[in-house]
C-alpha positions, -999 to +999 in steps of 0.1 A: +546-599+584+551-569+560+515-559+554+520-525+570+550-516+547+561-493+532+553-471+562+559-433+564+570-420+598+575-385+610+607-379+629+612-355+659+625-328+635+595-330+611+615-351+586+593-378+568+610-411+564+597-442+545+605-476+561+602-509+543+619-543+541+650-546+519+644-560+485+669-574+460+668-542+439+683-522+469+719-535+466+733-504+449+715-480+472+726-499+503+762-499+491+760-461+486+745-458+521+774-476+537+800-458+517+785-425+528+791-432+565+819-415+583+851-435+586+846-439+624+811-453+619+823-479+593+851-489+617+826-502+642+807-525+618+814-562+618+819-564+580+836-543+554+803-529+541+820-508+515+830-540+496+804-546+468+809-583+472+797-582+508+765-563+498+759-586+468+762-616+491+735-601+513+712-595+483+718-630+469+710-646+502+680-625+511+658-648+532+634-632+557+631-664+577+667-659+589+675-622+585+649-593+582+667-562+569+647-530+571+656-498+553+647-462+559+645-439+528+643-402+522+633-401+485+655-428+469+683-424+494+688-449+522+693-431+555+692-461+579+696-499+579+684-522+606+683-560+607+669-588+628+689-621+628+677-654+641+682-692+641+651-711+632+662-743+649+681-752+681+680-740+717+682-703+709+655-702+682+635-679+705+663-653+705+670-627+679+698-602+674+693-567+661+717-543+644+710-507+635+730-481+614+719-446+609+735-420+586+751-392+606+729-365+590+698-384+604+710-391+639+694-375+669+659-374+654+647-407+667+653-428+636+675-454+653+648-458+679+621-461+653+640-487+633+645-508+664+608-505+673+599-518+638+621-548+644+606-556+678+571-558+662+584-581+635+603-602+661+571-607+681+553-619+650+581-644+645+577-657+681+610-643+692+610-637+730+643-621+736+665-598+716+703-592+718+724-563+706+761-563+704+783-532+701+819-520+706+827-500+737+832-468+715+796-470+703+782-449+731+753-435+711+741-469+702+743-480+739+721-450+748+695-459+721+692-494+733+690-484+770+662-461+761+644-490+745+648-510+777+679-531+770+703-539+798+740-549+796+744-586+802+781-588+798+812-570+786+839-591+769+873-574+773+893-569+741+869-593+723+866-576+689+888-557+664+877-527+643+886-526+606+920-511+615+928-540+637+924-521+671+910-542+700+878-531+717+855-545+744+823-561+731+791-550+750+762-575+749+728-561+758+695-579+759+658-572+764+626-592+767+602-586+738+571-585+760+586-560+783+596-538+754+562-540+738+546-531+771+569-501+775+560-489+739+523-493+745+526-473+778+546-446+759+518-443+733+492-441+761+511-414+779+515-395+746+478-397+740+469-387+776+490-355+770+469-348+739+496-358+714 
């Protein structure tokens, strides 16, 4: 599943980024990444990721069968975190959920899109057919990224989630079919090659 990693990717602005699965040794760097996010970015995350105990729990429970966390690095600094979550049993074992966080200094260069793409390839190898993404109504940038990838809004739950300050927000649930996404990606590659890219 991880034979192609670490992988170096060139972003739209010429920045080189290294992407690989999270390892147990990455706990401190991941905590530093989340602490470096702007307050409004941290507000929209489902856990208090500035709490070392939360990150340590993720490290201690690292199990790629259930959660595949992918990290993007510039040097030794983490600049993006993305994860694929799934149940291995039950009626929704064919469904995965993805989450993506990108440092504000590296937004707008295609990194969030690239991280999501990496997760789709992994999801397909894990026989996941459908992927979900959930976000608060204020995460308009994330909504645009997922729409570009081919996600569609399935439902909006009114006043369904609270940010870290306790403010209520709508929860937007988006979904996409893995085969359709992979077909779109292959077509985009073909179009790029046809243009001589």
